[in-house]
C-alpha positions in Angstrom: 67.4 -44.5 -82.1 69.5 -47.8 -82.4 68.0 -50.4 -84.8 67.8 -53.4 -82.9 67.4 -55.1 -86.4 70.6 -55.5 -87.2 71.9 -58.1 -83.8 71.5 -61.4 -85.1 71.5 -63.8 -82.0 71.5 -67.6 -83.1 69.6 -70.1 -81.2 70.7 -73.3 -81.2 70.1 -76.6 -79.6 68.1 -76.1 -75.5 69.6 -72.9 -74.5 68.1 -71.5 -72.2 67.3 -67.6 -71.1 66.9 -69.0 -66.7 70.7 -70.0 -65.8 71.3 -73.6 -65.0 70.2 -73.6 -61.8 66.6 -72.2 -62.5 66.1 -74.2 -65.1 66.9 -77.6 -63.0 64.3 -76.9 -60.1 60.5 -78.3 -60.9 58.5 -76.3 -63.2 56.6 -74.4 -60.1 59.6 -73.3 -58.8 60.2 -71.6 -62.2 57.0 -70.3 -63.1 57.3 -68.3 -59.4 60.4 -67.1 -60.1 59.4 -65.7 -63.5 56.5 -63.6 -61.7 58.2 -62.4 -59.0 60.8 -60.7 -61.8 58.6 -57.8 -62.7 58.5 -54.7 -60.1 54.9 -53.8 -59.3 52.9 -52.6 -62.2 50.5 -50.5 -60.1 52.9 -47.7 -59.1 56.7 -47.3 -58.6 58.9 -48.7 -56.0 62.2 -47.8 -56.9 63.6 -49.9 -53.9 62.0 -52.5 -55.2 62.8 -52.5 -58.6 66.0 -52.4 -57.7 65.6 -55.7 -56.3 63.6 -57.4 -59.1 66.7 -55.9 -61.5 69.0 -58.1 -59.0 66.9 -61.1 -58.7 66.8 -61.1 -62.9 70.6 -61.1 -63.1 70.9 -64.2 -60.4 67.8 -65.9 -62.2 68.6 -65.0 -66.1 71.6 -64.5 -68.8 71.7 -60.6 -69.6 70.7 -60.9 -73.6 71.4 -57.4 -74.1 74.6 -56.2 -71.4 73.8 -52.3 -72.8 70.6 -52.0 -70.9 69.9 -52.0 -67.2 66.9 -54.3 -67.5 68.9 -56.9 -65.3 71.6 -54.8 -63.1 72.1 -51.7 -61.0 74.5 -49.5 -60.5 73.4 -48.4 -57.5 73.5 -50.9 -54.2 70.6 -52.8 -53.0 68.6 -50.8 -50.8 67.7 -52.1 -47.3 65.2 -53.8 -46.0 63.4 -50.8 -44.2 63.2 -49.1 -47.8 61.5 -52.3 -49.5 59.1 -52.5 -46.0 57.5 -48.8 -47.0 56.8 -49.4 -50.8 55.9 -53.1 -49.8 53.0 -51.5 -47.7 51.8 -50.0 -50.7 51.6 -53.5 -53.0 49.0 -55.3 -53.4 49.1 -58.5 -51.9 49.0 -60.5 -55.2 52.7 -58.6 -56.2 53.9 -59.0 -52.7 53.7 -63.1 -52.5 54.8 -63.6 -55.6 58.2 -61.4 -55.2 58.6 -63.1 -51.8 58.3 -66.4 -53.5 60.7 -66.0 -56.0 63.2 -64.5 -52.9 62.3 -67.7 -51.2 63.1 -69.9 -53.8 66.8 -67.9 -54.5 67.3 -68.1 -50.7 67.2 -71.7 -50.7 68.0 -73.0 -54.1 71.1 -71.4 -55.6 73.7 -73.1 -55.8 76.3 -73.1 -53.0 79.0 -73.7 -55.8 79.1 -70.1 -56.9 82.5 -69.2 -55.0 81.5 -65.2 -56.8 78.5 -65.3 -55.3 78.2 -66.8 -51.9 75.9 -64.4 -50.8 72.8 -64.3 -53.0 71.0 -66.8 -50.8 71.7 -65.1 -47.4 70.4 -61.4 -49.2 67.6 -63.3 -50.3 66.8 -64.8 -47.3 66.8 -62.0 -45.5 64.5 -59.8 -47.7 62.2 -62.9 -47.4 62.5 -63.1 -43.6 62.2 -59.4 -43.5 59.2 -58.8 -45.6 57.5 -62.1 -44.6 57.8 -62.2 -41.2 58.4 -58.6 -39.8 56.1 -57.1 -42.0 53.3 -59.3 -42.7 53.3 -61.8 -39.7 53.9 -65.0 -41.4 55.1 -67.8 -40.5 58.6 -68.5 -42.4 58.0 -71.4 -44.4 61.7 -74.3 -44.3 62.8 -75.1 -47.8 61.1 -79.1 -47.5 57.7 -77.3 -47.0 58.3 -75.4 -49.8 59.6 -78.1 -52.0 56.6 -79.6 -51.2 54.3 -76.8 -52.2 56.0 -76.4 -55.5 56.6 -79.8 -56.1 55.9 -81.2 -59.8 52.8 -83.4 -59.6 52.1 -86.2 -62.5 55.0 -84.0 -64.5 57.9 -85.8 -66.5 61.2 -83.5 -66.3 62.0 -83.5 -70.5 65.8 -84.4 -70.4 65.7 -83.0 -74.3 64.6 -80.5 -76.6 61.5 -82.0 -78.8 62.8 -83.3 -82.1 60.0 -80.9 -83.8 59.1 -77.9 -81.7 58.6 -75.3 -84.4 60.2 -72.6 -81.5 64.1 -74.4 -81.6 66.5 -73.8 -84.8 70.2 -75.0 -84.5 
């Protein structure tokens, strides 16, 4: 068994597990994305799990490259494969999953030339599940931004000096 206690991870300043583009989003959007990164707890959905792993890589920094929590060597599944599994997931799980895909589809930075198709992949899954499977209307980016806007919260400009969880 691998001794995980031999690794030392230094935490400095306000380094975050989330990629910078996610940390710049309103807190409500960050929360929604984080809720969508888990596969269903009720049953095994291998295709949904592959998409969750893909989303983790888009949203989070990889803290342990020796494990597949955030990546997969397999290709992303088809929309049909996802729909067949989503049919058996709870609506609660499905909405978290869809809304995380929606935020990635609308808010992933366009400046990343290496992953220009991230928005398109997320949008294809989001539209397919929402419109084709659930028969709901597609939310516009503006409507999503209004729904998930932080109300009455000032953004944090830097880490609090007395934060007991920040070393450095």
